[in-house]
N, C-alpha and C positions, 0 to 999 in steps of 0.2 A: 376184706373189710377195708373201708376207706380210711384215709389218714384223718386224725383228730377224732376218731371213733372211740367210744368207751368200751373197754373189754374187761372181762373178769379173769384176768390172769396177770402174772407179773412176779417179780422177785420176792415179794412179801405176801402174795396171795390176795391182794386188794384189787380194787378197780383201777384200771390203767387207762391213761390217755397219752398217746404218742403224738407229739406235735413238733415237726421239724426234727432237730437234733435232740429234743428233750423228751424225757420219760417222766411222767407225773403219775404217782400212785397214791391212792388214799386207802387207808385201812381204819375203818371206824370200829372201835372196840366198845361194845355195850358193857356198862358197869353200873353199879348202884348210883342212881341220881342222874344218869345221862350217858354220854359217850366220851371216850378218850380218842382223839383223832390223831393218827400218825400219818404224816404226809411226806412222801419221798419225792424230792426234786433232784433229778439226775440228768447227766448229759453224756451223749456219745454211746457207742456200742458197748463200752465197758460199764455204763451206768455209774459214772463217777458223781458223787454227791456235790451239790452246789451249796456251800455253807453261808454265803454272804448275800442272799437274796432277801427282798422284803416280801413276806408272804401274808396275805390276808384272806379271809373267807367271808362270804355272804351266804348265810343259811336261811332257807325258807322252811318254816315249821309246817306241820300238817294243816294248821288252821289258816295258813297264808301269811302270817306275820313273818317279819324278817329280822335278822340280827347280824351284826358284824362281829367277826372273830379275828383275833390276832394270833398268829402262829409264831413260836419261838424255836430257834434251832438248838438241837442238843448235839454238842461236839462228841459226846460219848456214844450216842446212838446213831449219829450221822443222818438224822432226819428232823423234820419240823414237827412240833407237837402243839395241840390245843385241847382244851376241855370245853365240852358243850353240856351245860346243865339243863336237863329236860327229862320229863317223864311222860310227855304226850305221845300216845300211840299213833302210828301212821307213817306216812312217807315223808322223808326229808330230802330237800334238794340243796346242794352246796356248790357254789361257784368259788373256785380258788383262783385268786389273782396274784400273780408273782411279778416282781420287778427285778430283773437280773441285770444290774449295771445299766439301767435305762431300757432294756429290752423287756417288753411285756409278753408273758407266756401264761395263758389261762387254761383252766380245765373245769368241766362240769361233772359232778358226781351225784349219786343218790344212794340213800340207805333207809332202812326201816327200823322203828323202835317197837 
């Protein structure tokens, strides 16, 4: 599998993008009224969490409309979190854009409702 490819495995069981020294993993959890999005941004072989990045998302809904999402870091859970309110059935595409001290690291994910 090529580098920067999306895979369905990883430490949390989510979709994984490996890019350079970084491990990006998205775990969308369907709940009433939408999704709870857990995003793991980690570095190195030991997958050490990166707590001080700026993490935003751009989601494309099944009807083609888009929305920006801000992720916040949870010190307790060691990952970033966001809520996506939606009940539209279909395929969602999510681009996650991270800024790690000026270094841009991005990943593309998809999930269904």
